[in-house]
Structures are given as C-alpha cells and as structure tokens.
N, C-alpha and C positions, 0 to 999 in steps of 0.2 A: 852402431845402434843409436837411433835418434833419442835425444833426451828432451825432457819437458821442463818448462819453467817452473819456478816456485809456485806461482799462482795455479798452474795446471795440476801439479801433484797435490797441492792442498785441496783443490776442488775435487779431485778423485778420492782423496781420503775422506773428505766431508760427506761424500755419498754413502760410505760405509758407516760413518757415525750416524747419519740420518736413519739408516736401516735399523741400527741398534736402538736409537731413540724411539722410533716408532713401534719397536717390539716390546717396550717396557709398559706394563700395565700400571697406569697412573694411580689407580685406587689402592695399590699395594705399597706405595712409596711412603716413607716416614714424613709426616708434616714437619715443617721447619722447627717447631717448638720441641719436637721429640729427638732431634739430631743431637748426638753427643757434643759436649763442649770441645773446642779446638785443642785444648791441652790434654784431652783424654787419649791415651795410646792404645789400650786394650779394649776392643769393641765386641768381644765374643758374647757378652751377655745382653747386648742391646735388644735382640729379639724378645727375650723374656721381659725386659723392662719396658718395651714400647707399648704393650697392650694391643698390638695389631694382630698378633697370633692368639688363637684360643688356647686353652689348656690342652685340648686334644691335639691341636696342630703342633704345639711345642713337644708333646710326647711323640708324635709322628716323626718330626724332624730330629728329635733326639735319639731315634732308633737307628741301628745299622740296617743294612739291606737284608741280612738274614732274619732279623726280627720282623721287618716289614713284611716279608713274604709269609712268615708264619701268621701274622695278624690278619693279613688279607685272606690267607687260606682258611682261617677259622671264621671268616666273615665279620671280624671285629671292625676292620677298616676297609673302605672301598678304595679302589685304585684312584678314583677321582678325588677323594678326600686327601689321599697321600700326595697326589700330583699338585693339587692346589696349595697344600701346606708348604711343599718344597718351593713352589714358584713364589709364594709370598715371602719366604725367608730368603730366597735367592735375590729377589728384588731389593729387599733391605740390604743384603750383603753387597750388591753392586753399588748401591747408593754410597756405601761407606768405603768400598775397596776398589771400585773400578775394575772388576774382574771379568765382566761379561763382554762378549762381542755381539751376541745376539740371543734373545729369548725366543723360544719356540712354543709359547703358551698355548695358542690355538690348536696347533697340531698335537701337543702333549695332552691337553684336556680331551680332545676328540679320541685320541688313542686310549686314554684311561676309560672313557665311557664304553669303548668297544670291549675292553677287557672286563669291565663290570657286567656288560650284557652277556658275554661268554660265560662268566662265572655264575650268573643268575640262571642261565639256561642249563649248563652242564654240571654245575656244582663242583667244579674243579678249576685249578689254575691253568692258564695257557702254557706256562713253563716255569722254570726255576727263577726267572727274573720278572715274573708277573708283577706289573705295576711299579717296579723299582725305578725311581727317577735317576737318570744317568746324564752327566754332563761330559762334553768332549772338548778337547783342545781344538782351536779353530781350524787347523789345517787338516783335520780329519773330515772326510767328505760326508755331506748330507745332500742328497739329491735336490737339485734346483736352488741350492743356496751357495753363496760365494765361499770359496776356499782360497784365501789369498796367501796364506803362510806368513802374514804380517808384512807383505811387500805391497806398496802402493801400486806398483806396476801390474799386480794381479788382483787389484781391488774389484775388478769386474769379471773375474774367472769363476764360472759357475760349475759346480760339481755335476757331472753327468749322471751320477748314480750314488747311492749310499756306499760308503766303504764296506769292505767285506765284513769287518768286525761289527759295524753298526747293523748290517743286515742279520747277522747271526744273533746279536743281542735282541733285536726286535722279534726274531723268531721265537725267542725264549720269553717274550713278554715285556721287554724293557720299554720304558717311556723316556724319550729324549726330550729334555726341556730347556737345555742351557748349552751355549757354546762359550768358550773362555779364551782369555787373552794369552799371548805369547810374545816373546821378544823378536825384534828384527833379526834375521838370519837363523833363528831357532837354535843358536849355538852359544848363548851366554847364560850365565847363572842368575840372571834377574829377569824382569818382565816389563819391558818398555818398548814401544814402537811409535812410529810417526802417525799411525792411524788412530789407535785407541788410547795411547798414553800409558801411564804407569799404573801397574796394579800394586796394591798395598797388602801388608801382612796383618790379619785380624788380631794376632797376639800383640803386635806392637807396630803401629802405623809408620813409624820412622825406620823400621828395619825391612830388609828384603824379604819378599815372598818366595824368592828362588826362581829358577828357570831351568829349562825353557818352558816346562809345564806349570808356570807360575800361577796362571788363572785357575788351573785345576787344584793346585795346592791350597790357594786361598778359599776356593769354593768348598772343598772337603773340610778344611779347617773351620769354616763358618757354618758348616752343615747346610750349605745351599743345595747339595746333591748327596745322594746316598752312596754312589760310586762315581769316580771320574776316570776318564780314559786319557792317558798322556803318552808321550813318546820319550825315548831315552837312547842317546848315542854317547853321552858322556856323564850322565848323572841327572838328566832332565826330568825324571820322575822322582828320583830319591832325594835330590836336593830340596825341591819344594815340599816333599813329604816331611823331611826333617825340620825345615824352617817353620812349617805350619802345624806341627804336632800331630801328624797323621801317619798312616801306613802307605808305603809305596813299594811296588815290586817291579824289578827289572828281570824278566824271564830271559832264558838263553835265546839266542837268535834262532829264527826259523821255527818257533813254536807257535806264536800267536799270529793270526792273519793280519797281513800288512797292506794288502791291495787297497788303494783308495786314500792315499795320504799325499798331500801337496807338499813336496819338498824338492828344492833344487838339487841337481847332481844325481838324478836317478841312474842307477847302474854302478854307483860307488859301493863296492862290497868288501873293501878291505877292513872296514869297521862298520858293521851293520847296525842301523837304527832299529829299535824294537818298540812295540807298543805294549803297554801294560796298565794295570789298574792302580788307582789311589783310592783309599777307603778309610773307614774308621774302625776296622777290626780285621784280624787275620782271617776270621770266618768269611768275611766278604771277599778277601783276596782269593781264597779257595773257591768260593761260590763262583766268582767271575771266570776264573781260569777253567774250572771244571765245566761250567755251562757252555763255554765256547768250544773247548776241545772235545767235548762229548758229541758235538756236531760234525766231527771229522772234517775240519776246514781244508785239510790237505787234499781232499778229493776234488776240490775246486781250485785252490791255490797251490800249484804243484811244486813251488819252491819250499813248502813247509814239510817238516818232518812228521811222519805218521805216528805220533806219540800221544795217546790219550792221557788225560790227567788222572793220576791216582791220588786218593786221599790216604796219606800214610801217617803213622804215628812214630814218634822218636822216643826211644827209651833213654834213661839217664846214662846208659852205657855208651856215651859218645865223648869224643875229645874235641875241645874247642881251643883253637888258637886265638889269642887275643893280642891286638896291636895297640900299644901305648907309646906314641912317638911324639912327645912334647906338644900336644895340642893346647888350646886355651884351658885355663883352670877348671871351668865347669865340665868340660869334656873329660879331662883327666879325672875329676871326681867321679863322673859317671862310670868310666871304665874301671877305676879301682874298686868302686862299690860293686859293680857287676862281677868282677873277678872274685871278690870275697863272698858274695852271695851264692854264686854258682858253685864254688868250692864247698861252701857250707851245705849246699843242697846235694852234694854227692856227685858233682860233675867234674871230670878231669879237665883242667885248664892249664894250657902251656903258653908261655910267651912266644909270640911269633915275630921273628926278626924280619923286617921288610926285605923283599927280594927284588933287586934291580928296578926299584921304583922310578928312578930318574930315566933309565933307559926306556921303560915302558911309557912314561909320560911323554918323552920326546918323540917316540915312535908314533903314538896315537895322534898327536897334534900334526905330525907329518902326513899321516894317512887320512886325516879328516879332509884335507884339501889337496888331493893329488893333481887337481887342475890349477893349483895356485890360488884357489878361491874365486876363479873366474865365473862360475855359475852364480855365485852370490853377488859379486860386484856388478855383473851384467844386469841382474834384476834391479839392483839399487840404482844404477846409472840410467836404466830405461825410463824411470819415472822422474829422475832428478831430485828425489828426496835425499836428505842428508843421512850419511851413515852415523849411527850412534857410537859413542866413545868406546863402549865395551866391545862391540863387534869389531870396530876398527882396530883396537888393540889386539884382539884375538887373531885377526887376519894378518897382522904383521908377521906371524909365524908361518904363514902359508908359502909354500914353494912348489911350483909346477914340477912334477916328476916325469922323467922319461918312462917308457914302458919297462925298460930294464930296471930302473930304480924302483918302480912300483913293485915289480916282481921280487926284487931283493928285500924290500920292506915287508912284503907278505911272507916271505920265507923266514925273516927275522921274527915276525909276529908268531908264526906257527911254532918256531923253536922255543920262544918264550912260553907259549901255552903248554907245550910238552914238558918243559923244565919245571914250570910251576905245579903242574899236576903231579909230576913225579915227586916233587918236594913235599906236597901234602901227604902223599902216600908214605914217603920215607919217614915223615914225622908223626904219622898216624893221626893226622888231623882230619876231622870230618867236616867242620865248618870253621870259618874265621869270623870273629867279632871285632869290629873296628868302628872308628868314627865315620859318619857320612860327610863330615866337614870338620874344620878345626875347633868349632865351638857352636854357640847358638847362631841364629841368623845375623849376618853382618848388616851394616847400614845399607840403605838402598843404593844400588849401582856401584857398590864396592866389593862385590863378590868376584874375586879373581883367583880362587884357588880350588881346583876340582880334582886334585890328585886322588883323594880317598874314594871317589866314585869312578873316575876314568880308568883306573887300573883294571877294573873288572869288565869294562866294555872291551878293552883290547884283548883280555884273556877270555872273553865270552863266558863269564861265570855268573850264574843267577845271584841276585842280591836283593835283600828286603830290608827296608828301613822301618823302624817302629819307634813310637814315643815311649819314653821310660817313666813319664809322669813327673819329671823334674824340670825346673826352669833355672835360668841364670840367677844366682843369688849373691849380691855383693858381699854379704857376711861370710858365706861359705866359699866364695870364689874370688878371693882377693888376688891382685897381681903378685906373682911369685918373684921376689926380688933376687932370688938365687937362680933364676931360670938360666940355663945354658943351651943355646941352640946347637943343633948338629950341623947346620949350614945356613947361609945368608937368607934363604927363602923362609926357613923356620923363624928367624929373627924378624923378618919383614912382617910375617903374619902375626907373630906374638905382639909386636909393637902396636897393632891395631886394637888390641884388647883393652877395653875399659868396662869394668863391671857395672857401672851406673848406666852407661849407654845401652848395654845389652840386657839390663835387668828385666826379668820376666819372659825372656825368649825361651821357647821349649827346647829340650834336649832330646835328641834321638840317637839311636845306635843302629848299626848296619850289620846284618848277618849275610855272609857270603858262602855259597856252596860250591861244589865241583860242577864242571861243565855238564849241562843237561840233567843235573840232579836237582831239578827245580822243586819238585814235590818234597824231597828230603830237606831242602833249604827252608821252605815254608814251615815244615813240621819242626825243624830245629828252632826256628824263630819263635814258634808258639811255646815250645818248652822253655826257652830262655826267658821269654816275656813272663810266663807264669811264675818262674822262680824269682825273677827280679821284683815282681809286683806282690809276692807273697809276704 
C-alpha cells in the first residue's frame, strides 16, 4: 500500500479541520474576556456564567429529552428554540472541550422549522423524539458528510446515506445538530486523533473524557446534546459515561440497528460492536431504545433480533450481586455505600466473586484482532500518519489467528457465556452491580484498564452506567496504606491513585444484566438509582 508523506497527511487532516471550523457559528462563541482562566479545571457552569444563553435557553439545555418532548408537546417551547439553545451551548462546549468534529447548524435549524410547521398545522408531534437535539459519534454515517472513523486515510470518505439508526431517529422527529470526536482506531479509552486532536473532560480538564465515544461523553456531560449515540465493543459508551457523570447503555448485540457505521474489520463477529445511547437520565435511555425498536428495524436490517422494547418495572424482590475487588478508594466508598443503602432499602445483596476474569480479558483481546490488527494498521499506514501511543500499546497484543484458532476461540467464548449464565442462575442473582472503572477518570491518555467493561462485551450482557452524585474527595478517599493487591495489575492501577489529582471527578456505577434481558437491566438500574439517591 502506498504511503503518504507527513506533509500530505497533514494536508488531508487540515481539510477536515477546515470543515469543522467553517461549521462553527461565530456569533455563539465566547468572547476572549469570558473564557475561564487557565487554572480552572471544572467548566460545567460556564454557560450559566457567560451570559450568552438566556434564562429560557438555560432551562431548555438543562432538561432531559423526555422533558423536552413534553414541553414541545404542550406548546411551551418550539423545536427551533430548543435546537438553537443546544447549538449555542454546544458551541461554547466545543470551545472549551474540543469535542466536535462538525456542527450541522443549518440542517438542524431547517429541520426544527419543519417540525414546528407540522406541529402548528396538525397540533401534534411528529414522533417520540420530536425536536430532540441528538449528537453522534463521527463514524456514524450522515448522508453527504465525511465519515472517517478518525483515520486520515478516510478523511475524504463520504457517507452514501444516513445510517439506519439516524434514519429511524429522524422518522421519530429527532434533530441532528452535532458530530463528535473519537480516538484513532476507535479502540482506546481516551479521545485523541491526528485530525481533530484531544477532547477534554468538562468536570476536570486534565482528566480523561474516556473513549472511544469520548466526544459524546463530553457533549452529554456539558449538556451540548440531549441524547448522544455512541458505539461500544469494549466499554466505549460506558467509560465516557462514567468519566463525564452521565448515563450510558450498552445493549445486547443485534438489538439496535448497526448498518451505516464506518469501522475497519467489517465481518468480525467474534465480539460484536453495538450502538447505544448516552443521556442525562434513565428515562431518556428508555425513550431512545423504545423509539427505535418500536419501528421494527429487523424488518430492514435482517441481522437484528425481532425483539420490541418493553418498558418493565422491577420490584424490590430482586437479588443483586455486588463486585468489590480492590478498586481506588472513591469507588470502594461508592460500592460499600451502595451495598448498605440497598440492604437498608430491602434489597437482597450478595457478594459476587469474580469469575474467570483474566481468561475472559485475554480472550476478548485476542478476538478483537483476529487479523493481527492488519485492518487498522493498513489504514494508518495508507496515510502515513503516526500511530498514537495508546493504540500502539493495545495493538501489541494483536495476533493473527488461523481459521481453526478463531473457531476454537469462539467455542471458548460460547462456553464462558454458558458458564456465567448458569452461575447467575445458581446464585440466584438477577443483576450485578460493579465499577465501570477502578475509580474516577484517570489523567488524559493514561486510561489503560478496561476489565470492568470488556468482561460484558465478551459475555454479551447488557450493561448500564449511571452517576451516583458523588465525586472524588481527598478527605473521604485517602490512600489506603494497608492496601493489599490480589495481583500485580491491581497494584499497578492502585499506584496511579492520587486523591488530589482526581479531586472532583464524578463516580459512576455499572449495572449488568443477563444476556438479552436489556429491559430488565435498565429497570433494575432505575430501582438501584432511586434507592441510592433517596
């Protein structure tokens, strides 16, 4: 494959940066005097302080999608008002966080006006997502726009049509206004590439926003969007959700429509990538899942399972298995408090001993790259752009498999899934409560531990991350001088903990359900959240 010089790949990357720059509405940028001081790390309140958004616009962007639809349905807010409010906030957000790859302001406002005209004529909403501003990870197709997957070699690759999910969301009235950043390879837990650079975390600018749906995590955390769409093959929705203090749901594979995603290695099905929502409430997770699956996407995308979305309620008569395996002090605090509150709330909680975690971890990494990482390295080599350190370190584990080896790995995967399901039944556990990560967000480009999320991708179990309303606090979360690791990896991760460095980072927990019990998982997460926040 022919490679390009540094000058050539930089020139190609600059074309994408120019598209982004030209998509920014200059009138919505913060003037220099209103930018936060360089030593300020938490920028969540900048929109309120800036004076650029009206009180009404702050109320709009402070509402979740479910509330927005109710307000528009009552005629209190127009779709155009909602769209402009989120575009203004998103512009400020990008100025601070570098989370956008492209704004779609003109299309979004035009779409909002169409919705308002429909509402004025028919006195009803177009659908359940009427006027809801939704952002998408860059590699999700939008017709006529570049979908590069953060590879310079694909910086001129135009999507021939909207992705299946985007089409269905538009049918339901959604307004797409923003596309967001992702890391090179789409396989790392941070958010940096050679085209658009590094995305930052609105809770703490020196900490990681997560990845690979890091731009979505930052966008939802800053309330630049009402709902975000990301993808997840090893934690890429849940890690950014945890690091940015929002909700993120990884559905079981083959439930949500996936056609129209730019990703190398098409046809790799040993560990399926899925698409799912990030949001600011569990109501919005339900709203997005139900709206899409009510349209029976399996009738068009035949690889999907014909399973409609059911809104279910979970009684307190459930059993929760809780995993506490020597994470950082703030996560240990969160899990112990959760256990005590759940028990006090009448929930049966049992300690869950980890099951073959290292075997699962080693297997999933093997199955990520059955081609030895060739699909990825070919794309990087094609442009001549440098591989970033995180991706390079991850690819060191890649090994090309023979067909027989791939079959054997698949058989091992299926056996592990069967054993884990049987173990949950044997222990009478309905869902598992565990960390999404060892603690709060790590420092930028130092996220190198995905065990808590990758386990569930290999086992193909639905998982939802939610914020618990707590942050890293040096007084509550000092270093434990009596800490005893169970293995060298635990010690390596614990040695990274410094309460002052991570101060103010949000803490989230992860609820994991049984395979294809997605609705029950979301319902259980709602119950757990209600008890923990009571």
